[in-house]
N, C-alpha and C positions, 0 to 999 in steps of 0.2 A: 845848327850842326851841319858840318860839311858832309856831302854824299860819301858813302862807302864805295871805294873803288874795288871792284870784284873781277876776278878772273875765273874762267871755267876750264878745267882739264878733263877732256873727253867730250868731243862734239856730238857723238851719237846719243848716248844715254843722257848727256848733259843738255840736250836741246830744250827740255822743259825749264831747266835752270837758266839757260841762256835767254829764253823768252821772258822769264821772271825779271832777270837783271836789266833787260832792255826796256821793260815797261813799268816796273815798280818804282814809286817815288823813294828817294833816299839812297838809291843804288846807281852807280855808273858801271856799265859793263866795259872794261878796258882791255881785256885780253882773252883769247881762246887758244887752247893748245890741243893738238891731236896729231899723231904720227901719220894719219891717213889724210892725204891731200883732198880726196873727194869729200870727206866729212867736213873738213875745214871750209871747202868751197860752199857746201850747202849751208853751213852755219853763217858764213859771210852773207850769202844771199838772203837768209832769213832775217838777220839783224838789220839789214838795209831797209827792210819793210818798215822798221820802227825808227828810221832816221839815225841809226847808230853807225859810228865809224870806230872799229875796234882792231887792235893789233892781233895778228895771227902768227902762231908759232907751231913748228913741228918738233922742236926740241924742248923738253921740260925745263932744263937748267936755264936756258935762255928766257923762257916764259917766267921762271921764278925771279929773274932779274928785273922784270917789269915793275913799274911803280904801281903798287896796289896794296890794299889793306886786308883782303880776304880771298881765299881760294875755295872753289867748289871742286871736289874730287868726284868725278863721274867716269873714272877709268875702269879697268878690269876689277871685278869684285874681289879677287884674291891679292890685289896689289895696293890696297888703300893705305895700310898702316905706314909703310916706308915713305910714301909721298906726304902723308899727313905729318909725319915727324920732321921731314925736310922743311915743310911750310911753317910749322910751329917754331922750329929752330931759327927760321928766318924772321920770326916776329909777326907772322900772319895768322889771322883767324882762319879756321878750317871748318867746312861742313863736308862730311864724308858720306858718300852713297853706301849702300849695303855691299859688303860687310865691313866691320871695323878692323879686323885682323884675320890672319889665317893660322897663327899658332900662338902659344902662350908667351914665347919670348917677345914676339911683336906686341902683344897685349901689355906686357910689363913696360916695354920701351915707350909705347904710346902713352900710358898713364904718366910716366915720368916726364915726357916731353910736354904734355899738357900742364902738369904741375909746375914745371920750370918756367914755361913761357908766360903763364897767367893770361893767355889769349883764350878766346872762345873756341871750344871744340863742340861741334854739333853733329848728331847722327841723323841721317835723312831716312829713317824708317817710316815711309809714308803711310803704311797700313795702320799706324797709330792714329791717323788723322781723318779716316773715313767718317762719314756721318754716324754710322752705327757704333764704331769703337769710341768715337768722341762722346756719344751719348752715354755709353757705359762708363766712361771716365768721369763725366759730370755727375751721373747718378751715384757712382761709388764714392766720389769725393764729398758728396753731400750726405753720405751716411745712409743712403736708402737701402743698401743691401746688407749693412752690418758687416760683421767679420767675414772675409773671403774664405770659402771652404773648398771650392773646386772650380776648374775652368778647362775649356778645350779651345784649341785654335787649329784651323786647317787651311792650308794653302795647296790646292791641287790644280796644277796647270799642265795640261797635256802639251808639252813642248815639241813633240815629234814633228808636227807639221812645220814648225818654224826653226827646227834645229839647224838646217843649212844656213839660214840667215843670221844665226847668232853664234855659230862655231866656225863657219867659213871653210869647212873641210880641213881644219888644222888639227892634227892629232895631238898637239901639245896644248890646245886651248883648255883653259881652266874648267870649262863646263864638261869637257870630255873626260876629265880626270878627277873631278870633285867626288868626294864620298857623299853618301846619301844624306848624312846628318849635317853637312856643312851649311847649306843654304836655308837657315832655320828661322831667321828673325822676323819673317813675314807672319809666321804662325805663332811664335813665342812672344815676339815683341809687344804687341798690343796689350796682352794680359799683364806683362811686367810693368808696362807704362800705366795701365789703369790702376793697378793695385799698389804700385810703388814698393812691392815686396822683393826681397833678394832671393835668388835660387840657392839652395843649400846642397842638393845632391840630385843625381840623375841616373836613370837606367835607360840604355839605348837599344834600339832594334833597327834592323835594316832588312828591307824586303828584297827579293831576288831581282837581279838585273834582267830586264825583259829582252827578248830577242829583237823586238822592233827598235829598241834603243841601241842595242849592239850593232844592228844593221845601219845605224846612222853614225857609228863611231864612238858611242859612249862606253867608257870602261869602268864607271863607278856605279854603285847601287842607285837605282832610280827613285827610291822612296825611303824616307827615314821617319822614325817615330821616337819620341822622347817622353818618358814619364818623370816629371820634375817635382821634387819636394821643395816647398818654399820655407822661408825662415819662420813662418807662423804655423807650419805643419800642414798647410793646404797643399793640394796637388794639382798640377797642370798636365794635361795630355796634349802633345803637339804632333801634328801630322803634316808632312810636306812631301809632295811628289811632283816630278816632271814627266811622269809616264802614264799615270792612270788615264784611261780613256774617258774623257768628259769634255763637253763643250756647252756653255762657256766655262771658264775656270771657276772653281769653287773656293770662295773666300768666306770662311764661317767661324764664328766665335760664340761661346756660351760662358756664362758666369753664374755661379751659385754662391749665395751668401746666407747668413743665418736668418735674414728677414725676407729673402726673395731671390729671384733669378732674372736673367735676361739672355736672349740669344738673337743673333742676326738670322736672316733668311738665307737658305741655300740657293735661292733662285738667282737669276742674273742680277737682280737689284739688291742682292744680299748686303752690300756695303751701305745701303740706304735704309732698308727696312729692319725694324727691331720688334721683338715680342718681349714684353716684361710681365713678370708676375710679382706684383707689389700690393700690399694692403689687401691680400686675398683676391686680387683681380688680375685677369689676363687682359693685356692691351696690346694691340698691334698698330704701329704707326711708322711714318717716315719722319725722323727727327730733322730739325733744321741744321744746316752747316754752321760751324762756329761763327764765321764772319759773313754768312749769307752767300747764296749761290752766285750772285751777280759778280762779285769781286773776284772770286776764285776762277770763274769761267773767263772773265776778262783777261786775267793774267795768263792762266793755262788751265787746261782741263785734263792733264795727264793723270792716269791712275785714278779716275773718278774724282778729280780735284785734289787728290792727296798729295800731289807734287808741290802744290802751292804752300802748304803749311810749314814743312820743315824749313824752307827758305824764309818764309815770313818771320817765324819765331827766331831763326838764326840772326836775321838782321835786327830784330827788336832787342835781342840779348846783347849784341854788339853796341847798340845805341843806349843800353842801360834802361830800357823800357821794362816795366813790370811784366808785360806779356811774354818776355823772353824766358820766363820760368817754365813755359811749356816746351822749350827746346830740350832735346835729349842729350845729356852730357856723356862723357867718355865712360863713366862707371856704369850708367844705365845701359849704354850701348853694349858693353862687354857682358853685362848680366843677361842681355838678350842673346848674345852669341855663344857664350861659354857652355850653356846646356847642350848645344849641338856638338860642340867640340868634344866635350867629355862623354857625351852619349856615344860617339863613334869609338872612343877608347873603350867604353863599356862593351860595344858590339864586338870589338876585336879581342876582348878578353872574357868571352862567355857570358855577356849581359850582366856582369857584376855592377853594383852601384859605384859611382864615383862622386867624391866630394867636390864641390865647386868653391873656389876661394873667394874671399871678400877682397876685391882689388883696391879698396880704400885702405886696407891693412897692409902696410909695407912688409911686415914680417911674413904674412901669408903669401903674398905675391912673389917674394924673394925666391921661394922654392922653384919658381917657374922661369927664372931669368934666362936660363939656357935651354929651355924646352922648345926645340924647333920642330917637333913632330907635326908633320902635315903632308899633304899629297903633292905639293909643289917642290920639285927637286931643287930649284934655285933657293927657296926659303928654308927647306928642310936641312940643308948642309950635312947630308949623310944620314939624318934621322928621319928617313922617308916612311910615310904611312902608306899602306896599300890603298889604291883607289877603290877597291872592292874587297870586303873582308874575306870573301871566299876565294880570292885570287882573281886578279884582273885578266880578262880574256885577251887572247892574241887576236888582233883585228888586222886583216890584210890591208895593205896599202891601197888596194883598189877601192875599198870602201870610202876612204877619205878622198880619193880622186873623184869618185862618183858624187859625193856630197859637195865637193868644191865646184864641180860642174853645175850642180843644182843651185849653188849660191851665185855663180856667175850668170846663170840664166835668170835668176831672181833680180839681180842688179840691172840687167838689160831691160827686163820687163818694166821696172819702176824708175828707170833713169830718165 
């Protein structure tokens, strides 16, 4: 079988995927695209370490014209769906970084593009592939827990210290304008992936926007909470925050079934350590990675090795290998994202519950074909959602000037 020719859109977040494509057998890295010349230069320097020669593009449409089979989307989190649709319409396989869409109109269009193209669409929710969440997946699919009854997921990452380096002092940056429930698939996704159950309804909550985040230019709620009811009646509680004071970040999951339970540790090694209660016994241990630590570290160790697996299973699915079944398809991706989207609608309407559609059902999803409600003015097309349910604060231009200066100082330090 000929090697898959892959291109990467987004040289900053896409660096882990670039390293994968440069090293993993069966893939040829043929093109990289980024509007930032400095990011392209760093990517070019990186791939030359592996003996690769790759075309570099600053314009996406020119990049899309390159001879390739698959595209990695590692661009801004609120812009994945339109580019995924362009790639699918071009006849290219797509793996999309977090998130899959930013409004329901995009979600409908994305489903239809996937169905029409018959190409592989994969969602790179790397938190599903940590050692702990993989262990939960294996045990659950072996029937060790029995019927799923309740679960919790937490993603708490104090982004204040790194806010200048990820928003650049840009008042229009998506992170400065996202609502609290938007960035939800790190906490919800693993439990959806483990159980394979579809979310049916959700109630959302938003915590107050903190002064320390306003002083960095954020205009959206910093913390979101969802209470999600699944198709079997089980409930998931999901918490995600970019502002809670905590170091290191807290990545934590628990799962309760009719026969037992499991949870990961909240310590720094929480993605590796698990505690199970099965057969009337508590056991604490570090599970083995799916493919062994050596291969994942050799290719890349981004996000505790979690960046390796979405790419690995994406390639396997393209190749028709049975291991490709572990890849996350478009419907599962949207099942991870929609609870956050509808949770924010719940927040904006007095915390009332919202039904979540089955995106495989064309009749159900048709209702949302023209629903552009989101916080991005370009995508909302007049149906703009507030970045903060209580009213976005007015932030003086001097705040963004100060943050931009902090970003420029950061670049000089690490250049």
